[in-house]
C-alpha positions in Angstrom: 69.5 -82.7 114.9 68.5 -83.6 111.4 70.8 -85.3 108.9 73.2 -83.0 107.1 72.6 -83.0 103.3 75.6 -82.7 101.1 75.5 -79.7 98.7 77.8 -81.6 96.2 75.6 -82.8 93.3 75.8 -86.5 92.3 77.3 -87.1 88.8 73.9 -88.7 87.9 71.8 -86.1 89.6 69.4 -84.4 87.2 69.8 -80.7 86.7 66.7 -78.8 85.5 64.9 -82.0 84.9 67.6 -83.4 82.5 69.6 -86.4 83.8 73.3 -86.1 83.8 75.4 -88.9 82.3 78.8 -89.6 83.8 81.8 -89.4 81.4 83.3 -92.7 80.2 86.1 -94.2 82.3 89.6 -93.1 81.4 88.5 -89.6 80.3 88.9 -86.2 81.9 86.2 -83.7 81.5 84.9 -85.8 78.7 88.2 -85.5 76.7 89.8 -88.8 75.7 93.4 -89.2 76.9 96.3 -88.9 74.5 98.0 -92.3 74.2 101.6 -92.5 75.3 103.7 -92.5 72.1 106.1 -95.2 73.2 103.7 -98.1 73.6 103.0 -100.9 71.1 102.4 -99.8 67.6 104.1 -96.4 68.1 107.5 -98.0 68.2 109.4 -98.2 64.8 109.8 -101.8 63.7 113.1 -101.0 61.9 115.0 -98.7 64.2 113.3 -99.6 67.5 112.9 -95.9 68.3 109.8 -94.1 69.4 107.7 -92.4 66.8 106.0 -89.1 67.0 102.4 -90.0 66.1 101.8 -86.5 64.8 104.9 -86.4 62.6 104.2 -89.9 61.5 100.8 -89.0 60.1 102.4 -86.1 58.1 105.1 -88.4 56.7 102.6 -90.9 55.4 100.9 -88.2 53.3 102.8 -88.8 50.1 102.9 -86.2 47.3 103.2 -89.0 44.7 100.2 -90.2 42.7 99.9 -94.0 43.1 98.1 -94.1 39.7 101.3 -92.8 38.0 102.8 -95.8 36.1 106.3 -94.8 37.3 105.2 -94.9 41.0 105.6 -98.3 42.8 103.8 -99.2 46.0 106.2 -101.1 48.4 103.6 -102.1 51.0 103.6 -105.7 49.9 107.3 -105.9 51.2 106.1 -105.1 54.7 109.4 -103.3 55.4 110.8 -106.8 56.4 114.5 -107.1 55.4 114.9 -110.0 53.0 111.4 -109.8 51.5 111.3 -109.4 47.7 108.9 -109.0 44.8 109.1 -108.5 41.1 107.1 -106.1 38.9 106.7 -105.9 35.1 104.8 -103.1 33.5 104.5 -101.1 30.2 104.5 -97.4 30.6 104.3 -94.4 28.2 106.9 -91.7 28.4 105.2 -88.4 29.2 108.3 -86.4 28.3 111.1 -87.4 25.9 114.3 -88.9 27.3 116.7 -87.3 25.0 120.3 -86.4 24.0 121.1 -84.0 21.1 121.1 -86.9 18.5 118.9 -89.6 20.0 115.8 -90.0 22.2 113.0 -92.1 23.5 110.2 -89.9 22.0 107.3 -88.5 24.1 104.5 -91.0 24.2 106.6 -94.0 23.3 106.2 -97.2 25.2 108.9 -98.6 27.4 109.0 -101.9 29.4 110.1 -102.0 33.0 111.3 -105.2 34.7 111.8 -104.6 38.4 113.0 -106.5 41.4 112.2 -104.9 44.8 114.2 -106.0 47.8 113.6 -104.7 51.4 116.8 -104.0 53.2 117.6 -102.3 56.6 118.0 -98.9 55.0 115.1 -99.0 52.6 114.1 -100.7 49.3 116.7 -101.7 46.8 115.4 -101.5 43.2 117.2 -103.5 40.4 115.7 -103.3 37.0 115.9 -103.2 33.2 114.2 -100.8 30.8 113.6 -101.6 27.2 112.3 -99.4 24.5 112.7 -98.1 20.9 114.9 -95.1 20.3 114.7 -92.6 17.5 117.9 -90.9 16.3 119.7 -89.2 13.4 122.9 -90.5 11.9 125.7 -88.2 13.0 127.3 -88.4 9.5 124.5 -88.3 6.9 121.6 -87.1 9.2 119.3 -89.8 8.0 116.6 -90.8 10.5 117.1 -94.2 12.2 115.5 -96.3 14.9 116.9 -99.1 17.1 116.2 -101.1 20.2 117.5 -99.8 23.5 118.1 -101.6 26.7 119.5 -100.1 30.0 120.1 -101.5 33.4 119.9 -99.7 36.7 120.1 -100.2 40.5 119.1 -97.7 43.1 118.5 -97.7 46.9 115.4 -95.8 48.0 115.9 -95.0 51.7 113.2 -94.9 54.3 112.3 -91.5 55.6 114.0 -90.7 58.9 112.0 -91.0 62.1 114.0 -88.1 63.6 114.0 -84.6 62.2 117.7 -84.0 62.9 119.5 -82.1 60.2 123.0 -82.9 58.9 125.7 -80.6 57.7 128.6 -80.6 55.3 129.4 -83.6 53.1 126.7 -85.7 54.8 124.1 -83.1 53.7 125.4 -83.2 50.1 125.2 -87.0 50.1 121.7 -87.0 51.4 120.6 -84.6 48.6 121.8 -87.2 46.1 119.9 -90.0 47.7 116.4 -91.2 46.8 113.8 -91.5 49.5 110.5 -93.3 49.8 107.5 -91.0 50.2 105.4 -93.0 52.7 105.3 -96.4 51.0 105.6 -95.1 47.5 108.7 -94.6 45.3 109.1 -92.7 42.1 111.1 -94.5 39.4 111.0 -91.9 36.7 114.2 -90.0 37.5 116.1 -93.3 37.9 114.8 -94.7 34.6 115.5 -91.3 32.8 119.1 -91.3 34.0 119.6 -94.9 32.9 118.1 -94.3 29.4 120.0 -91.0 28.8 123.3 -92.6 29.7 122.6 -95.5 27.4 121.6 -93.4 24.3 124.5 -93.1 21.8 126.1 -89.7 21.6 127.0 -90.2 17.9 124.6 -92.7 16.3 125.4 -94.1 12.9 123.2 -95.6 10.2 126.1 -97.9 9.4 129.7 -98.3 10.4 130.9 -97.4 6.9 128.6 -94.4 6.3 130.7 -91.8 4.3 128.6 -88.9 5.4 127.9 -85.7 3.4 130.0 -83.8 1.0 131.7 -80.9 2.7 131.2 -78.6 -0.3 127.6 -79.2 -1.5 126.1 -81.4 1.2 125.1 -84.3 -1.0 125.1 -87.8 0.5 128.4 -89.3 -0.6 126.9 -92.8 -0.5 124.5 -91.7 -3.3 126.8 -89.4 -5.2 129.3 -92.2 -6.0 133.1 -92.3 -5.9 133.5 -89.9 -8.8 131.8 -87.0 -7.0 134.2 -84.0 -6.7 134.5 -80.3 -7.1 137.9 -80.0 -8.7 141.1 -78.8 -7.1 140.6 -76.0 -4.7 143.4 -73.8 -3.6 143.4 -71.4 -0.8 143.3 -67.9 -2.4 146.0 -66.7 -0.1 148.4 -69.1 -1.9 147.3 -68.1 -5.4 150.4 -65.9 -6.1 152.7 -68.7 -5.3 150.8 -71.0 -7.7 151.2 -68.4 -10.5 155.0 -68.4 -9.9 155.1 -72.1 -10.1 153.2 -72.2 -13.4 155.1 -69.3 -15.1 158.4 -68.7 -13.3 159.8 -66.4 -16.0 162.5 -63.9 -15.0 161.6 -62.2 -11.8 
């Protein structure tokens, strides 16, 4: 009896004259295996929890523009608690930081001095903003300008590795918190709040500014002490005034 020949083709057997190449080791049907998400670099260095590699890639896609002067890159900190770096930069205000009587005008330069500290929850930012404000005297309406300095401190939290939602008061507190977007943080809302709170609500050109005349609107500082408009009496009391001047016999 002759030898039985197997009908199963060898992985390297040629088909139609074209040699077949076996797939690489560790693959199935030529498709690379999906790595197990809990090994090595897929473990969060901060919380020690497993990361979802697909969600992680979405989280790192930040909506912030790193070229924006108010955006700060925190990658040099390495997310290592205790690491720190300082940043100093001059930025132009794209939109005025204003109150009704004072503002940092649009396009004005402000100086930012920052200290970035990595902590367990995120990045703690402590800084000072300096600029030149433009205002109007609340008494005489003369334009004035003065130096402004404001301090601020804010914690930018790391994005959560878990997509769990929170309810009630915890949800309200989370809405008030600032979060990193990937490795970037946006300082503009923090700086804006600090500047607006530091702007005077009633700026004065001088502590002894007398203001404007309530009758004609002239500046009292220029009109002099003799400025006046005579005695003015409420017309509703005019009849009583006539009786006082000429009592007669009534």
